[in-house]
Legacy VTK file of the C-alpha trace (Angstrom):
# vtk DataFile Version 3.0
C-alpha trace
ASCII
DATASET POLYDATA
POINTS 340 float
0.065 0.022 -0.093
0.863 3.635 -0.446
1.178 5.854 2.546
0.222 9.652 2.657
2.479 11.933 4.198
0.820 11.926 7.527
0.920 7.907 8.030
4.418 7.817 6.274
5.646 10.178 9.099
4.204 7.952 11.688
5.546 4.692 9.910
8.930 6.136 9.724
8.760 7.208 13.568
7.629 3.595 14.518
8.021 0.980 11.651
6.042 -1.855 11.593
8.673 -4.910 12.029
6.080 -7.159 10.025
6.343 -5.537 6.902
8.564 -6.942 4.341
9.731 -3.970 2.339
9.447 -0.548 2.055
10.070 1.545 -1.343
11.016 5.208 -1.046
10.450 7.144 -4.593
10.684 10.758 -5.406
12.473 13.500 -7.296
14.518 14.475 -4.658
17.577 12.065 -4.060
18.503 14.095 -0.821
15.021 14.040 0.692
14.985 10.252 -0.010
18.574 9.709 1.117
17.612 11.442 4.773
14.473 9.460 5.206
15.873 6.109 4.434
18.846 7.074 6.679
16.505 7.723 9.609
14.305 4.535 8.918
17.809 2.174 8.681
18.881 3.757 12.078
15.567 3.092 13.856
15.501 -0.584 12.452
19.305 -1.728 12.961
20.403 1.027 15.737
24.068 2.316 15.717
25.734 -0.823 15.747
23.649 -2.585 12.751
26.080 -2.165 10.069
29.307 -3.358 12.429
27.229 -6.496 13.536
26.429 -7.169 10.107
22.666 -6.651 10.247
22.873 -4.355 7.384
23.574 -5.568 3.663
24.051 -2.505 0.916
23.592 -3.464 -2.660
22.762 -1.328 -5.930
20.154 -1.698 -8.507
22.997 -2.218 -10.985
24.495 -4.795 -8.928
20.814 -6.639 -8.714
20.725 -6.634 -12.215
23.916 -8.568 -12.616
23.322 -11.138 -9.619
19.319 -11.087 -9.146
19.809 -14.270 -6.727
21.692 -11.887 -4.360
18.712 -10.214 -2.856
16.689 -13.543 -1.796
20.306 -14.772 -0.427
20.647 -11.361 1.665
17.205 -11.798 2.797
17.424 -15.399 4.023
21.052 -15.227 5.264
21.491 -15.387 9.365
23.731 -13.598 11.099
25.689 -13.928 14.388
24.043 -11.004 16.213
20.599 -10.842 17.281
18.261 -8.198 16.248
16.582 -6.722 13.098
18.317 -7.159 9.634
17.925 -4.794 6.594
18.960 -5.327 2.786
19.105 -1.750 1.483
18.902 -1.599 -2.410
19.756 2.145 -3.727
18.716 3.298 -7.118
16.392 0.743 -7.977
14.325 0.904 -11.462
11.387 -1.037 -13.195
13.950 -2.966 -14.810
14.455 -4.985 -11.719
10.942 -5.156 -10.352
10.529 -8.925 -11.253
13.340 -9.771 -8.926
11.726 -8.156 -6.219
8.298 -9.619 -6.900
10.087 -13.034 -6.885
11.903 -12.160 -3.585
8.887 -11.248 -1.939
6.838 -14.398 -2.755
10.036 -16.340 -0.899
9.688 -13.878 2.109
8.851 -15.404 5.373
8.670 -13.501 8.811
11.999 -13.613 10.559
13.481 -12.692 7.033
15.687 -9.296 6.626
13.389 -6.108 5.498
14.082 -4.734 1.996
14.453 -1.025 2.050
14.351 0.118 -1.454
15.117 3.595 -2.880
14.219 4.821 -6.256
13.993 8.007 -8.332
10.489 9.359 -9.639
8.087 7.049 -10.381
4.589 7.404 -11.901
1.471 5.440 -11.162
1.972 3.093 -13.426
5.498 2.217 -12.506
5.930 -1.793 -12.320
8.342 -1.106 -9.216
5.634 0.487 -7.403
3.046 -1.878 -8.258
5.043 -4.770 -6.733
5.565 -2.622 -3.660
1.968 -1.288 -3.164
0.447 -4.013 -4.465
1.593 -6.540 -1.983
0.098 -6.503 1.566
3.470 -6.982 3.037
5.028 -3.887 1.836
4.760 0.191 1.738
5.401 2.263 -0.589
6.404 6.054 0.382
6.601 9.042 -2.004
9.013 11.684 -1.107
8.193 15.212 -2.712
9.500 18.507 -2.514
7.008 19.667 -0.273
8.303 21.585 2.743
8.430 19.371 5.943
4.786 18.936 7.893
4.814 20.158 11.678
4.599 16.453 12.615
8.142 16.050 10.785
9.760 19.369 12.020
8.930 18.211 15.648
10.320 14.704 14.904
13.606 16.379 13.700
13.846 18.472 16.967
13.136 15.558 19.185
15.867 13.414 17.615
18.020 16.457 18.036
17.330 16.650 21.545
15.068 19.795 21.351
12.088 19.453 23.980
11.252 23.140 24.947
10.607 25.681 22.532
9.118 29.060 22.297
5.890 29.292 19.998
7.496 32.182 17.939
10.480 30.403 17.856
8.761 27.224 16.253
7.213 29.616 13.713
10.853 30.748 12.648
11.824 27.271 12.375
8.882 26.398 10.691
9.690 29.332 7.885
13.108 28.397 7.950
12.759 24.812 6.642
10.618 25.840 3.743
13.627 27.989 2.747
16.489 25.567 3.266
17.183 22.149 1.816
16.209 19.334 4.271
19.925 18.550 4.755
20.778 22.353 5.672
17.765 22.634 7.852
18.793 19.163 9.714
22.154 20.763 10.453
20.854 23.958 11.405
18.479 22.254 14.219
21.920 19.969 15.289
23.680 22.935 15.457
21.006 24.457 17.642
20.921 21.693 19.973
24.550 22.124 20.647
24.064 25.864 20.978
21.334 25.058 23.813
23.359 21.979 25.288
23.974 23.568 28.731
20.715 25.860 28.615
17.486 24.328 29.859
15.348 27.191 28.997
12.903 27.115 25.929
14.374 27.922 22.409
13.753 31.420 21.777
13.489 33.294 18.048
17.062 34.767 19.296
18.467 31.483 19.394
17.362 30.362 15.944
18.608 33.520 14.320
22.018 32.641 15.930
22.165 29.400 14.779
20.537 29.810 11.199
22.964 30.022 8.093
23.795 33.332 6.804
22.626 33.981 3.428
24.288 36.581 0.972
21.185 38.889 1.783
21.960 39.098 5.147
25.246 40.897 4.661
23.269 43.715 2.994
20.979 44.086 5.431
22.473 46.838 7.265
22.511 49.325 4.365
18.701 48.772 3.433
17.921 49.069 7.053
19.785 52.185 7.498
17.657 53.704 4.587
14.740 52.108 6.003
15.373 53.535 9.539
16.163 56.825 7.929
19.504 56.797 9.049
21.453 58.534 6.191
24.446 59.512 8.205
25.428 55.761 8.185
24.568 54.870 4.722
27.655 56.529 3.055
30.289 54.544 5.330
28.502 51.233 4.974
28.159 51.605 1.178
32.041 52.066 1.085
32.489 48.713 2.836
30.277 46.982 0.762
32.132 48.350 -2.171
34.953 47.297 -0.895
33.695 43.710 -0.501
32.797 43.614 -4.030
29.393 43.577 -3.410
27.368 44.066 -6.698
24.937 47.054 -6.807
22.248 45.406 -8.640
21.978 42.729 -6.157
21.798 45.252 -3.289
19.255 47.280 -5.422
17.324 43.864 -5.887
17.567 43.406 -1.982
16.098 46.706 -0.988
13.437 46.281 -3.587
12.587 43.154 -1.849
12.656 44.553 1.626
10.607 47.784 0.479
7.911 45.537 -1.168
7.445 43.351 2.041
7.664 46.754 3.989
4.557 47.998 1.717
2.619 44.702 2.053
2.851 44.817 5.686
2.028 48.581 6.129
-1.067 48.170 3.757
-2.375 44.631 5.073
-5.627 44.843 7.027
-4.505 41.899 9.314
-1.694 43.996 10.513
2.158 43.980 9.607
2.829 40.867 11.919
0.088 38.576 9.886
1.732 40.172 6.898
5.424 39.163 7.676
4.383 35.916 8.901
3.380 35.052 4.954
6.440 36.797 3.510
8.904 34.884 1.232
11.504 34.445 1.940
10.339 33.846 5.476
11.276 37.002 7.970
11.793 35.624 11.633
13.866 36.615 14.866
15.006 40.092 15.469
14.882 41.176 11.523
11.004 40.342 11.727
10.566 42.541 14.959
12.420 45.540 13.057
10.661 45.081 10.265
7.291 45.318 11.786
8.281 48.757 13.715
9.468 50.197 10.175
5.982 49.087 8.462
4.480 50.818 11.372
6.688 54.224 11.040
6.536 54.499 7.191
3.207 55.579 5.300
1.981 53.419 2.330
2.125 56.579 0.127
5.738 57.195 1.409
6.565 53.571 0.419
5.432 53.714 -2.949
8.020 56.590 -3.681
10.643 54.624 -2.028
9.803 51.789 -4.243
9.955 53.933 -7.333
13.315 55.498 -6.547
14.425 52.028 -6.434
12.707 50.905 -9.853
14.218 53.817 -11.444
17.614 53.297 -10.015
17.202 49.571 -10.921
16.581 50.487 -14.866
19.621 53.067 -14.553
21.841 50.469 -13.385
20.891 47.700 -16.406
20.925 50.432 -19.015
23.499 50.112 -21.544
25.106 53.868 -20.289
28.408 53.900 -18.036
26.905 54.742 -14.758
28.843 55.224 -11.308
26.723 52.111 -9.945
27.484 52.175 -6.412
27.203 56.235 -6.218
23.838 55.626 -7.690
22.777 53.163 -5.079
24.335 55.494 -2.411
22.298 58.319 -3.662
18.959 56.216 -4.051
19.320 54.978 -0.297
20.195 58.512 0.975
16.953 59.601 -1.016
14.929 56.824 0.423
16.210 57.683 4.448
15.148 61.337 3.605
11.393 60.185 2.785
10.929 58.278 5.944
8.497 60.224 8.221
10.225 62.069 11.036
LINES 1 341
340 0 1 2 3 4 5 6 7 8 9 10 11 12 13 14 15 16 17 18 19 20 21 22 23 24 25 26 27 28 29 30 31 32 33 34 35 36 37 38 39 40 41 42 43 44 45 46 47 48 49 50 51 52 53 54 55 56 57 58 59 60 61 62 63 64 65 66 67 68 69 70 71 72 73 74 75 76 77 78 79 80 81 82 83 84 85 86 87 88 89 90 91 92 93 94 95 96 97 98 99 100 101 102 103 104 105 106 107 108 109 110 111 112 113 114 115 116 117 118 119 120 121 122 123 124 125 126 127 128 129 130 131 132 133 134 135 136 137 138 139 140 141 142 143 144 145 146 147 148 149 150 151 152 153 154 155 156 157 158 159 160 161 162 163 164 165 166 167 168 169 170 171 172 173 174 175 176 177 178 179 180 181 182 183 184 185 186 187 188 189 190 191 192 193 194 195 196 197 198 199 200 201 202 203 204 205 206 207 208 209 210 211 212 213 214 215 216 217 218 219 220 221 222 223 224 225 226 227 228 229 230 231 232 233 234 235 236 237 238 239 240 241 242 243 244 245 246 247 248 249 250 251 252 253 254 255 256 257 258 259 260 261 262 263 264 265 266 267 268 269 270 271 272 273 274 275 276 277 278 279 280 281 282 283 284 285 286 287 288 289 290 291 292 293 294 295 296 297 298 299 300 301 302 303 304 305 306 307 308 309 310 311 312 313 314 315 316 317 318 319 320 321 322 323 324 325 326 327 328 329 330 331 332 333 334 335 336 337 338 339
């Protein structure tokens, strides 16, 4: 049978040991690798491979030696405990090998954990696993992780106390990062809080979240949004010395002021608007943007966006222009627009 996302999360957290096999399939190899890694760790434990209770093979190896699968399923080890046969990169071309092995499988044999790429509903491999009462198929897609999956990741890292706002920030972060990067961020967060028993806060999340290229430009953009024109010139000189592209800076500033405009004009308030922003806005940066949205007027934000659009067109024109000087002037003009 095929498990939906919720049932799959529950199955992976507490696998049914009476099943003969599990098939993971989908377009994202990293997401599949993480899920099968977690499943195998749950089934055989940390010593499973050293105790020879885990047998690995690839789909290509199985194609050359079809009998190897059944031999591995039936093999008896020296150590007690669940045994697993992992087959990576399986294809429809070897589906008959799995079908034959399932006919011979009996309780007490090793469990098959099989990974494959994108498989459509007519896939022979999917039909073998989903059509068998002793197997399950799990589609792994590029959808953001569910609340249950995020909570499971936190629990595995040892994080049990978390502030609701910090949970919202982590949820937003999980939609922005790759699964592997998000898991590393959670592990970093667990180490960051290892001697601190207080709940995880938004500040803790910001301290452990990976820096993006846009984060390095935030100061200049915020100086303009806060009306701090005196700080803009030295900051722009520092960015120029770091080789920052003025067009990149203009794009980042435009995104920032569009988010401010959406927040300032939202009937539900800046908090609700920024919670839906993409990329996500969280932690102290969200608090600062909420304050900015309340300070600016919608009409003045539209004027600031016009300054940025005119600057962007000038930067992209064929005429030779002092690009960083133009961005510096644009930021100073925007700072002067902020209501006092």
